[in-house]
C-alpha positions in Angstrom: 0.0 0.0 0.0 1.0 3.6 -0.5 2.5 5.5 2.5 2.8 9.1 3.8 3.9 10.8 7.0 1.9 10.4 10.1 2.0 14.2 10.7 3.9 17.2 9.6 7.5 17.9 10.7 9.7 21.0 10.2 13.4 21.5 9.8 15.3 24.8 9.3 18.8 25.5 7.9 20.7 27.1 5.1 20.6 26.4 1.4 24.0 25.2 0.1 24.2 27.3 -3.0 21.8 30.2 -2.2 23.1 30.7 1.4 19.5 31.6 2.4 17.8 30.6 5.6 15.0 28.2 4.8 12.2 26.5 6.7 11.1 23.1 5.3 7.8 21.5 6.5 7.1 18.0 5.3 3.4 17.3 5.5 1.2 14.2 4.9 -0.5 14.0 1.5 -3.4 12.0 0.1 -3.0 8.9 -2.1 -1.5 9.3 -5.6 -0.2 12.8 -4.8 3.5 11.9 -5.1 6.0 14.5 -3.9 5.0 18.1 -4.3 7.0 21.2 -3.4 5.2 24.3 -2.3 6.9 27.7 -2.3 5.2 29.5 0.7 7.4 32.6 0.1 5.7 33.3 -3.2 2.3 34.7 -3.9 -0.3 32.1 -4.3 2.0 29.4 -2.9 2.8 27.8 -6.3 3.4 24.1 -6.5 6.2 22.2 -8.3 5.7 18.5 -8.6 8.8 16.3 -8.3 8.6 15.4 -11.9 11.6 14.7 -14.1 10.0 16.7 -16.9 10.4 19.9 -14.9 14.2 19.4 -14.6 15.9 22.5 -16.1 19.5 22.3 -14.7 21.8 19.6 -13.2 25.0 21.5 -12.4 26.0 20.8 -8.8 22.5 19.7 -8.0 19.1 19.0 -9.6 16.9 22.0 -10.3 13.1 21.8 -11.0 11.3 24.7 -12.6 7.5 25.1 -13.4 6.1 28.3 -14.7 9.1 30.2 -13.5 9.1 28.8 -10.0 12.3 27.0 -9.1 13.2 24.2 -6.6 17.0 23.7 -6.4 19.2 20.9 -4.9 16.2 18.7 -4.2 17.9 15.3 -4.5 18.9 14.8 -0.8 15.4 15.4 0.4 13.8 13.2 -2.2 16.3 10.4 -1.5 15.3 10.5 2.2 11.6 10.2 1.3 12.3 7.2 -1.0 14.6 5.7 1.7 11.8 6.0 4.2 9.5 4.1 1.8 7.1 7.1 1.4 5.0 7.7 -1.7 3.2 10.9 -0.9 4.3 14.2 0.8 3.8 17.9 0.5 7.1 19.8 1.0 6.5 23.4 1.9 9.6 25.7 1.7 10.0 29.5 2.2 12.9 29.6 -0.3 14.0 27.8 -3.4 16.5 25.4 -1.9 16.0 22.9 1.0 18.4 23.2 3.9 21.8 21.4 3.2 22.1 20.5 6.9 25.2 18.2 7.0 25.2 17.5 3.3 23.5 14.1 3.5 19.9 12.8 4.0 20.5 11.9 7.6 18.5 14.7 9.3 15.6 14.4 6.8 15.3 10.7 7.6 15.4 11.4 11.4 12.7 14.0 11.0 10.5 11.6 9.1 11.1 8.9 11.7 10.3 11.3 14.5 6.6 11.6 13.3 6.3 8.1 11.8 5.0 6.7 8.5 1.3 6.0 7.8 0.0 3.3 5.5 -2.7 4.5 3.1 -5.7 2.9 1.4 -4.6 2.7 -2.2 -2.2 0.0 -3.6 1.2 1.2 -4.7 2.1 1.0 -8.3 5.5 -0.1 -9.6 7.6 0.2 -12.7 8.5 -3.5 -13.0 11.6 -3.7 -15.1 11.3 -6.6 -17.6 14.2 -5.8 -19.9 17.6 -4.2 -19.7 17.5 -0.4 -20.2 20.6 1.7 -20.5 21.5 5.4 -20.8 25.1 6.6 -21.5 26.7 10.0 -21.9 29.7 9.7 -24.3 31.0 13.1 -23.2 31.7 11.9 -19.6 31.7 8.2 -19.9 28.8 8.0 -17.4 26.4 5.1 -17.9 23.3 3.8 -16.0 21.7 0.5 -16.6 18.7 -1.2 -15.0 18.1 -4.9 -15.1 15.1 -7.0 -13.8 15.0 -7.6 -10.1 12.2 -8.3 -7.6 13.3 -5.4 -5.4 14.9 -1.9 -5.9 18.7 -2.3 -5.8 21.3 0.3 -6.6 25.1 -0.1 -7.2 27.3 2.9 -8.0 30.9 2.9 -9.2 32.9 6.2 -9.2 36.3 7.0 -10.7 37.3 10.6 -11.1 40.8 9.9 -12.2 42.4 11.3 -9.1 44.7 9.6 -6.6 43.1 11.3 -3.6 39.7 9.6 -4.2 40.6 6.7 -6.4 38.0 4.1 -7.5 35.1 3.5 -5.1 31.9 1.3 -5.2 28.8 1.2 -3.1 25.7 -1.1 -3.1 22.2 -0.9 -1.6 20.6 -4.3 -1.7 17.2 -3.2 -0.4 15.7 0.2 0.3 15.2 -0.7 3.9 19.0 -0.4 4.3 19.0 3.2 3.2 19.0 4.7 6.7 21.9 2.8 8.1 24.0 2.4 5.0 23.5 5.5 2.8 21.6 8.3 4.5 24.6 9.8 6.4 26.9 9.9 3.3 27.7 13.6 2.7 28.1 15.6 -0.4 31.6 16.1 -1.6 33.7 18.3 -3.9 37.2 18.6 -5.2 39.3 21.6 -4.3 39.6 22.8 -7.8 35.8 22.7 -8.2 35.3 24.4 -4.8 37.5 27.3 -5.9 35.5 27.7 -9.2 32.2 27.6 -7.3 33.4 30.2 -4.8 34.7 32.4 -7.7 31.2 32.2 -9.2 29.4 33.1 -6.0 28.0 29.7 -5.4 28.0 27.4 -2.2 27.1 30.5 -0.1 25.7 28.1 2.6 28.7 25.8 2.6 31.2 25.1 5.3 33.6 22.4 6.1 31.0 20.6 8.2 28.5 19.9 5.4 30.8 18.9 2.5 33.8 16.6 2.1 36.5 18.5 0.2 39.0 16.2 -1.6 42.3 18.1 -2.1 43.4 17.3 -5.6 45.8 20.3 -6.0 48.3 22.2 -4.0 46.8 24.3 -1.2 48.4 27.6 -2.0 48.4 30.6 0.4 46.0 32.3 -2.0 43.6 29.3 -1.9 44.0 29.0 1.8 43.0 32.6 2.4 40.0 32.1 0.1 38.8 29.1 2.0 39.3 30.7 5.4 37.2 33.6 4.4 34.5 31.5 2.8 34.1 29.1 5.7 34.8 31.6 8.5 37.8 29.6 9.8 41.0 30.8 11.3 42.9 27.9 9.8 42.4 25.2 7.2 44.7 22.3 6.5 44.8 18.9 4.8 44.2 15.6 6.7 46.5 12.6 5.9 43.6 11.0 4.0 43.6 13.9 1.5 40.5 15.8 2.7 40.2 19.2 4.2 40.2 19.3 8.0 37.3 19.7 10.5 35.5 16.7 9.1 36.0 12.9 9.5 34.7 10.5 6.9 31.8 8.4 8.0 32.8 5.6 5.6 36.0 4.9 3.6 33.8 4.9 0.4 31.6 7.8 1.5 31.9 9.5 -1.9 30.4 6.4 -3.7 27.7 6.1 -1.1 26.7 9.7 -1.6 26.6 9.2 -5.3 24.2 6.3 -4.7 22.1 8.7 -2.5 22.0 11.1 -5.4 20.9 8.4 -7.8 18.0 7.4 -5.5 17.0 11.1 -5.2 17.2 11.8 -8.9 15.4 8.6 -9.9 12.5 9.6 -7.6 11.7 12.1 -10.3 10.6 9.2 -12.5 7.4 9.4 -10.5 6.9 5.7 -9.6 8.5 3.1 -7.3 10.9 0.9 -9.1 11.4 -2.9 -9.1 14.8 -3.3 -10.8 18.5 -3.3 -10.2 20.3 0.0 -11.1 24.0 -0.1 -11.9 25.5 3.4 -12.2 29.0 4.0 -13.5 30.3 7.5 -12.8 26.8 8.8 -12.1 26.0 12.5 -12.0 22.8 14.6 -11.9 22.7 15.0 -15.7 22.9 11.3 -16.5 20.7 10.4 -13.5 17.9 12.7 -14.6 18.2 11.7 -18.3 17.8 8.1 -17.1 14.9 9.1 -14.9 13.2 10.5 -18.1 13.7 7.2 -19.8 12.1 5.3 -16.8 9.3 7.9 -16.8 8.5 7.2 -20.5 8.7 3.4 -19.8 6.3 3.8 -16.9 3.8 5.9 -19.0 4.0 3.2 -21.8 3.4 0.5 -19.2 0.4 2.3 -17.8 -1.0 2.9 -21.2 -0.8 -0.7 -22.1 -2.0 -1.6 -18.5 -0.8 -5.2 -18.9 -0.6 -7.0 -15.6 2.2 -9.5 -15.0 0.7 -13.0 -14.9 2.5 -16.3 -14.2 0.9 -18.7 -16.6 2.9 -21.6 -15.3 1.6 -21.6 -11.7 -1.1 -24.0 -10.5 -4.5 -22.5 -11.4 -7.0 -21.6 -8.7 -9.6 -23.5 -10.7 -9.1 -25.8 -13.7 -11.9 -26.5 -16.2 -13.5 -29.0 -13.8 -13.5 -26.5 -11.0 -15.0 -23.9 -13.3 -17.9 -26.2 -14.3 -18.7 -26.7 -10.6 -19.2 -22.9 -10.3 -20.7 -22.0 -13.7 -23.9 -23.3 -15.3 -22.4 -23.0 -18.9 -21.0 -25.9 -20.8 -19.0 -26.3 -24.0 -19.2 -25.0 -26.6 -20.4 -21.9 -24.7 -18.1 -22.2 -21.7 -15.4 -19.7 -22.7 -12.9 -19.9 -19.8 -10.3 -22.7 -19.5 -8.9 -21.9 -16.1 -8.7 -19.3 -13.3 -5.2 -18.0 -12.4 -6.0 -15.5 -9.6 -9.0 -14.9 -7.3 -9.6 -12.5 -4.5 -12.6 -10.7 -3.0 -12.3 -7.9 -5.5 -10.6 -9.4 -8.7 -10.3 -12.5 -10.8 -8.0 -13.5 -13.6 -9.1 -16.1 -16.2 -7.5 -17.7 -19.2 -8.8 -18.9 -22.6 -6.7 -20.7 -25.2 -8.2 -19.8 -28.6 -7.9 -22.7 -31.0 -9.0 -23.4 -34.5 -11.4 -26.0 -33.1 -13.8 -23.3 -31.8 -17.2 -23.9 -33.5 -17.7 -20.2 -34.2 -14.7 -20.1 -36.6 -16.7 -22.3 -39.0 -18.9 -19.4 -40.0 -17.3 -16.2 -38.6 -14.9 -15.0 -41.3 -13.9 -18.6 -42.2 -11.2 -17.6 -44.6 -9.7 -15.3 -42.0 -10.9 -16.6 -38.6 -11.5 -14.0 -35.9 -13.1 -14.5 -32.5 -16.4 -12.6 -32.4 -16.2 -9.4 -30.3 -19.5 -10.4 -28.6 -18.0 -13.6 -27.4 -15.0 -11.8 -26.1 -17.3 -9.7 -24.0 -19.2 -12.9 -23.0 -15.9 -14.4 -21.9 -15.2 -11.3 -19.8 -18.7 -11.7 -18.2 -18.1 -15.4 -17.5 -14.8 -14.5 -15.7 -16.8 -11.9 -13.7 -19.4 -14.5 -12.9 -16.7 -16.7 -11.4 -15.6 -13.8 -9.1 -19.2 -13.5 -7.8 -20.2 -17.2 -7.6 -16.9 -18.2 -5.8 -18.0 -16.0 -2.9 -21.3 -17.9 -2.2 -21.4 -21.3 -0.4 -23.8 -22.8 -2.9 -22.9 -21.4 -6.4 -24.8 -24.1 -8.2 -28.0 -22.4 -7.0 -27.2 -19.0 -8.5 -26.7 -17.4 -11.9 -25.4 -14.0 -13.0 -27.3 -12.0 -15.7 -26.2 -9.0 -17.7 -27.9 -5.7 -16.8 -25.6 -3.3 -18.7 -22.6 -3.3 -20.9 -20.8 0.0 -21.3 -17.6 1.5 -22.8 -16.8 -1.5 -24.9 -13.6 -1.2 -27.0 -11.9 -3.8 -29.2 -8.2 -3.0 -29.7 -7.0 -5.9 -31.8 -8.1 -9.1 -33.5 -8.2 -12.3 -31.6 -7.3 -15.3 -33.8 -6.5 -19.0 -33.4 -3.3 -19.5 -31.5 -3.9 -16.6 -29.2 -4.0 -16.9 -25.4 -6.6 -14.5 -23.9 -6.1 -13.4 -20.3 -9.1 -11.8 -18.7 -8.9 -9.6 -15.7 -12.0 -8.4 -13.9 -12.1 -6.0 -10.9 -15.0 -4.7 -8.9 -15.6 -1.1 -9.4 -17.6 -1.0 -6.2 -18.6 -3.6 -3.6 -21.5 -5.9 -4.4 -24.8 -4.5 -3.1 -28.2 -6.2 -3.2 -26.9 -8.7 -5.8 -25.8 -6.0 -8.2 -22.2 -6.4 -9.5 -20.3 -3.5 -11.2 -17.1 -4.6 -12.8 -14.3 -3.4 -15.1 -12.9 -6.0 -17.4 -9.9 -6.3 -19.7 -8.8 -9.0 -22.1 -5.1 -9.2 -23.0 -3.2 -11.0 -25.8 0.5 -10.8 -25.1 1.4 -7.3 -24.0 -1.6 -5.7 -25.7 -5.2 -5.1 -24.6 -7.6 -6.9 -27.0 -10.9 -5.9 -25.4 -12.2 -3.9 -22.5 -15.6 -3.2 -21.1 -17.5 -2.0 -18.1 -20.0 -4.6 -17.0 -23.0 -4.7 -14.7 -24.7 -7.9 -13.7 -27.3 -9.2 -11.2 -26.9 -12.3 -9.2 -30.1 -14.2 -8.9 -31.1 -17.4 -7.2 -32.2 -20.1 -9.7 -35.8 -21.1 -9.8 -36.4 -24.5 -8.3 -38.3 -26.9 -10.6 
């Protein structure tokens, strides 16, 4: 099920690049909201959804912009929300940039845990990765790949070609490990980048406590004075491990872990929870968000097709003999071969379409096509199983059509096809009236869909 915060929680701090004081309030949100930023400092409190299609910049952080309203450096906050297994939250800020805090997601996670997480009443949707997807950036050599997996896993590999940092790897096997393994990994920079950022008036909210600085060049007197002024320190020096002083590493591979944190935050912009293993080589915000766009397109395509993932090899709930105990129909008018899934609110049935079907003799005999009306009848029979399986004496009841609505035929059904029917209740059964939505699939395509209404009636006794 989807999740949100139990109640609202507030943090305050300074934005890394803007240097502005900011108050962030994370609030519960209703189902299917996703993550929504609200700028309380602007007239009308405009909203910016955490949507990859609003990404406008990726230099030193990920920036979202909608109708001129910006949210900058959003990735650490989004990573914390994903790491806490949250789906929906309203994120109110009185500035464009969340507080940098210690440069990690640690304090966001602690704030969320302080108020708790609430389960909601709508099932979570997933982008289930079924084939390998890759994005690479030839200019930087960065590459991200995702492969099928039952859970969300992430592995990052970083190599900046410097001796001080070297090559590092980090892996998250399950999102439940995020708090302990990833959340406290802080942002980092190289000294040459830091100088450039300072010269351009950026990182106004930085200090040595919220960013690891890897010293990849000589610390000249001029650079030393620049750093002392920027960070308000009397002295700065280099530790034996090659980082600037006043900060101890939380992990030997903290840089790789923080890159993994960034990947999780940026991929949150795809707008859906992911089931797949991400392998990121030299990730950065640009390649992360480009990959998130690819995942977002894949998700929209998956939703458009709306094809569930059925295991056709598992033991059926009912075989043909079990179906005949429930249904009054018999061949050649019994149009369901087996039932794959059954719950209080849905049922999945299967029909193997063969050339032996009697209707093929006269229905376009030179180009056999299953009649659309029989496809709808098969949907109805599948729905009948959903209803009759819920009563103790199904042999004494029948279901009759009251209404068929919004019928669409999307492709021909021909001999050799396997039709999978999925029926879901639109609303609970009341007074014997059943309101259902049905879909029939062939492969990864919808063949037929319809909204059905039926009445359950007790059979007359002779």
